[in-house]
C-alpha positions in Angstrom: -14.3 -4.2 6.2 -17.1 -5.0 4.6 -17.4 -7.6 1.7 -17.0 -5.8 -1.3 -13.6 -4.0 0.3 -12.5 -7.6 1.4 -13.6 -9.0 -2.5 -11.4 -5.8 -4.0 -8.1 -6.5 -2.1 -8.6 -10.2 -2.7 -8.4 -9.3 -6.5 -5.6 -6.8 -6.1 -3.6 -9.0 -4.3 -4.2 -11.7 -6.7 -3.4 -9.4 -9.4 -0.4 -7.4 -7.4 1.2 -11.4 -6.9 1.5 -12.1 -10.5 2.4 -8.8 -12.0 3.6 -6.1 -9.5 7.4 -6.6 -10.6 6.5 -5.5 -14.2 5.3 -2.3 -12.7 7.7 0.8 -13.4 7.5 4.2 -11.2 5.6 5.5 -14.6 3.2 2.7 -14.7 2.8 3.3 -10.6 2.0 7.2 -11.1 -0.5 6.2 -14.2 -1.8 3.6 -12.0 -2.9 6.5 -9.3 -3.9 8.9 -11.9 -6.4 6.1 -13.3 -7.5 5.2 -9.9 -8.4 9.2 -9.4 -10.5 9.2 -12.5 -12.5 6.4 -11.4 -13.2 7.8 -7.6 -14.0 10.9 -9.3 -16.4 9.7 -11.8 -18.4 7.0 -10.2 -21.1 7.3 -12.0 -19.0 5.2 -15.0 -18.7 2.3 -12.3 -22.8 2.4 -11.9 -22.8 1.8 -15.7 -20.8 -1.2 -15.3 -24.0 -2.5 -13.6 -26.3 -2.4 -15.8 -27.7 -5.5 -17.6 -28.2 -3.1 -21.2 -24.6 -3.2 -22.1 -23.2 -6.5 -23.1 -19.8 -7.7 -21.4 -18.2 -7.0 -24.5 -19.2 -3.3 -24.6 -17.8 -2.9 -20.6 -14.8 -4.9 -21.3 -14.3 -2.4 -24.3 -14.8 1.1 -22.2 -12.7 -0.4 -19.4 -9.9 -0.9 -21.9 -10.2 2.2 -23.5 -10.0 4.0 -20.2 -7.4 1.9 -18.8 -5.0 1.3 -21.7 -5.6 3.6 -24.1 -6.2 6.6 -21.9 -4.2 6.0 -18.8 -1.6 3.8 -20.6 -1.5 1.0 -18.1 0.5 -2.3 -19.1 -1.7 -4.1 -21.8 -1.4 -7.8 -20.9 -2.1 -7.6 -17.4 -5.2 -5.3 -17.6 -6.4 -7.3 -20.1 -6.5 -10.1 -17.7 -7.8 -8.0 -15.1 -10.7 -6.9 -17.0 -11.5 -10.1 -18.8 -11.9 -11.6 -15.2 -13.7 -8.6 -13.6 -16.3 -8.5 -16.2 -16.7 -12.5 -16.3 -17.3 -12.2 -12.7 -19.7 -9.6 -13.1 -17.3 -7.7 -10.5 -16.7 -4.4 -13.1 -17.9 -2.2 -10.3 -14.6 -2.9 -7.9 -12.6 -1.7 -10.4 -12.1 1.7 -8.1 -11.4 -0.1 -5.1 -9.4 -2.7 -7.1 -7.0 0.2 -8.4 -6.5 1.8 -5.2 -5.3 -1.3 -3.4 -3.3 -2.5 -6.1 -1.5 1.2 -6.1 -0.8 0.9 -2.3 0.4 -2.7 -2.8 2.7 -2.0 -5.5 4.1 0.7 -3.9 5.0 -1.0 -0.8 6.3 -3.8 -2.5 8.6 -2.0 -4.5 9.4 0.3 -1.3 8.1 3.5 -2.4 6.6 6.3 -0.6 4.5 9.3 -1.7 5.5 12.3 -0.2 3.5 15.8 -0.3 5.9 18.5 0.7 4.7 22.1 1.3 6.7 25.2 1.4 5.7 28.6 2.2 7.5 29.9 -0.8 8.3 27.9 -3.9 11.5 25.3 -3.8 14.3 25.9 -6.1 15.1 22.4 -7.8 18.1 22.5 -5.7 16.0 22.5 -2.6 13.5 20.2 -4.1 16.7 17.8 -4.8 17.7 18.2 -1.1 14.3 17.6 0.6 13.9 14.3 -1.9 17.5 13.0 -0.9 16.9 13.8 3.0 13.5 11.7 2.6 15.4 8.6 0.5 18.1 8.6 3.5 15.6 8.2 6.5 12.7 6.1 4.8 15.4 4.2 2.7 12.6 4.0 0.1 12.5 5.2 -3.2 10.1 8.5 -3.2 7.5 10.1 -5.6 7.3 14.0 -4.6 4.7 16.4 -4.9 5.4 20.4 -4.3 2.8 22.5 -3.2 3.0 26.2 -2.0 0.9 26.7 0.8 1.2 30.6 2.4 -0.5 29.6 5.5 2.8 27.7 6.6 4.3 31.6 7.0 7.7 29.9 7.1 9.1 26.7 6.9 8.1 23.0 5.5 5.4 20.3 6.2 6.3 16.9 4.6 3.5 14.2 4.7 2.9 10.8 3.5 0.5 7.8 4.4 2.4 7.1 7.3 4.8 10.3 7.9 4.8 13.6 8.9 7.0 16.3 9.9 6.3 20.1 9.9 8.9 22.7 10.9 6.9 26.0 10.3 5.9 29.1 12.0 2.4 27.8 12.0 3.3 25.2 13.6 4.9 27.1 16.3 2.3 29.5 16.7 -0.3 26.4 17.1 1.9 25.1 20.0 2.3 28.2 21.8 -1.2 29.1 21.5 -2.1 25.3 23.1 0.2 26.3 25.4 -1.3 29.3 27.1 -4.7 27.9 26.3 -4.1 25.2 28.7 
């Protein structure tokens, strides 16, 4: 783990210890979207390093994105932004958001799953999958559904720590492996 990563984790940990109980499920999803924005726009974080921009301009830009655009909780993120800019570490915002999201999800017992199916699942089927996952993990579930025709039939359910697949594609993969060995 490099120095920058360790530093970002320390900021995220301090923030999480101070504010994680204030985050709703909606806030956690907004936090994930904010991280995706910064991860996909690395040029913006590069600008936070430019000496040509004043600290106030950097603060305003971060506040506009995090609070106005993504509507993250004001008070906690004002504190984080002020601290990062005062310490000249605004460029750490992307990894901080990533680690913060992971920490808050863990602390609040939430797991995000992607459910792939060969065909669109009905609302009832989605409820059944979500209830099954909640029962099996004992956690609150954030679920995203994707149609993946490559599965042929069946489901593939995945999170950072779980993977379960029951599909024709998996069956064919195993069948092929058996005959090629």
